[in-house]
C-alpha distance (Angstrom), angle and dihedral (degrees) to the residues before:
residue distance angle dihedral
M1 . . .
V2 3.79 . .
E3 3.79 92.1 .
F4 3.80 90.3 48.7
A5 3.81 91.2 49.6
L6 3.81 90.6 51.0
L7 3.82 95.9 46.5
L8 3.81 99.5 40.2
P9 3.85 96.4 77.5
I10 3.81 91.4 48.5
F11 3.80 91.6 47.3
L12 3.81 92.3 48.8
A13 3.82 92.5 47.1
V14 3.81 90.8 52.9
L15 3.80 91.6 45.2
F16 3.83 92.4 49.9
L17 3.80 90.7 46.9
I18 3.79 90.8 53.1
I19 3.81 92.0 48.5
D20 3.83 94.4 47.5
F21 3.78 92.1 44.9
G22 3.81 92.0 50.5
V23 3.81 94.5 47.3
G24 3.82 90.4 44.1
I25 3.80 92.4 52.9
N26 3.81 89.4 47.5
R27 3.83 91.4 52.9
W28 3.82 91.5 46.2
V29 3.81 91.2 52.5
I30 3.83 91.4 48.1
V31 3.82 92.7 50.6
T32 3.81 92.2 45.8
N33 3.79 92.9 48.8
S34 3.81 91.5 46.4
T35 3.80 93.0 57.1
R36 3.79 89.0 45.5
E37 3.81 90.5 53.7
G38 3.81 90.5 48.6
A39 3.80 92.5 49.8
R40 3.79 90.1 48.2
I41 3.80 94.8 56.9
G42 3.80 88.5 41.2
A43 3.79 89.3 56.1
V44 3.78 90.7 59.2
G45 3.80 94.2 51.6
A46 3.82 107.9 -86.6
S47 3.80 120.0 154.7
T48 3.80 122.0 -106.1
T49 3.81 90.4 -107.5
D50 3.81 90.9 54.2
I51 3.80 90.6 47.4
A52 3.82 93.1 51.3
D53 3.82 91.1 46.1
K54 3.82 91.1 50.3
V55 3.80 91.3 51.3
A56 3.81 91.3 48.9
T57 3.81 92.3 46.9
T58 3.80 96.2 48.5
S59 3.81 93.3 45.9
N60 3.82 92.0 72.5
G61 3.79 91.8 -125.6
L62 3.80 97.1 -48.2
L63 3.82 94.2 110.1
D64 3.79 134.4 38.0
A65 3.78 124.3 -147.6
G66 3.81 87.5 -107.7
D67 3.81 91.0 60.5
V68 3.80 91.1 64.6
T69 3.80 125.3 90.7
I70 3.80 117.7 -161.9
R71 3.79 123.5 -168.8
Y72 3.77 134.3 172.7
V73 3.78 115.6 -143.1
G74 3.77 116.4 -160.0
D75 3.77 140.2 160.4
G76 3.79 93.5 -80.8
D77 3.80 100.6 -96.4
G78 3.83 92.5 112.8
A79 3.80 96.6 -112.6
V80 3.77 126.2 92.2
D81 3.78 113.0 -132.7
R82 3.76 137.1 178.1
G83 3.81 112.0 -69.3
E84 3.79 95.0 32.0
S85 3.80 122.6 106.2
V86 3.76 141.2 -92.3
V87 3.82 113.9 -159.5
V88 3.81 121.3 -159.8
E89 3.81 118.7 -170.0
S90 3.78 134.6 176.7
D91 3.80 139.5 168.4
Y92 3.79 126.9 -147.6
E93 3.81 125.9 -169.7
Y94 3.80 111.0 -143.0
G95 3.78 116.9 -161.5
M96 3.80 121.2 -167.4
I97 3.79 113.3 -98.4
T98 3.81 99.5 -159.5
P99 3.82 128.6 70.5
L100 3.80 86.9 -99.0
G101 3.81 86.7 78.6
A102 3.81 90.2 68.3
F103 3.80 90.4 59.2
L104 3.80 94.7 42.6
S105 3.81 92.9 48.3
I106 3.79 86.7 85.4
A107 3.82 89.1 70.3
F108 3.82 100.1 29.8
D109 3.79 138.0 -9.3
S110 3.78 99.6 -149.7
I111 3.77 144.8 -7.2
T112 3.80 119.7 -117.3
F113 3.79 116.6 -138.4
H114 3.80 110.0 -158.7
S115 3.79 118.1 -166.7
C116 3.79 125.4 -173.6
T117 3.80 125.4 176.5
D118 3.79 125.9 -175.1
M119 3.82 121.1 -167.0
R120 3.76 132.2 172.6
L121 3.77 117.1 -113.9
E122 3.78 114.6 -110.7
L123 3.80 93.0 -172.7
P124 3.79 130.3 30.4
V125 3.80 113.8 -102.0
S126 3.79 115.8 -134.5
G127 3.78 113.6 -132.8
A128 3.81 94.3 10.9
V129 3.78 115.2 139.3
D130 3.78 125.0 -151.2
N131 3.79 103.8 -117.3
S132 3.76 99.3 164.7
G133 3.71 113.5 155.0
G134 3.76 122.3 161.9
D135 3.76 123.3 -31.8
V136 3.78 122.4 5.9
C137 3.80 92.7 -129.4
S138 3.77 114.0 17.4
């Protein structure tokens, strides 16, 4: 009984770490793939509203359309032409789901997953404005 009482907290901490790590990796992959899907439909000429909706839909409820930032990066002439870039970014705050999160909240409350995808435009986008400023994915 004494050995069990001494090892139980360590066992539970390791188990909770494994669970949180697995769920966290799953959420990170979902957010990354969602921005990739949004950039893909943006590359073939979709509007910014359609891109944001696609990201929100493919994120399985993790992201809203308002969490998505869409930029067009061109050569600086103001227009966005074929061969230039569409950049789709989003942030997701992941909070621990196990009781281990209560102990770790002393150091941090959540982990921010930032996803940025840059794809070249295959078709020109009507009404798109070149708003490049700084790095493509920062």
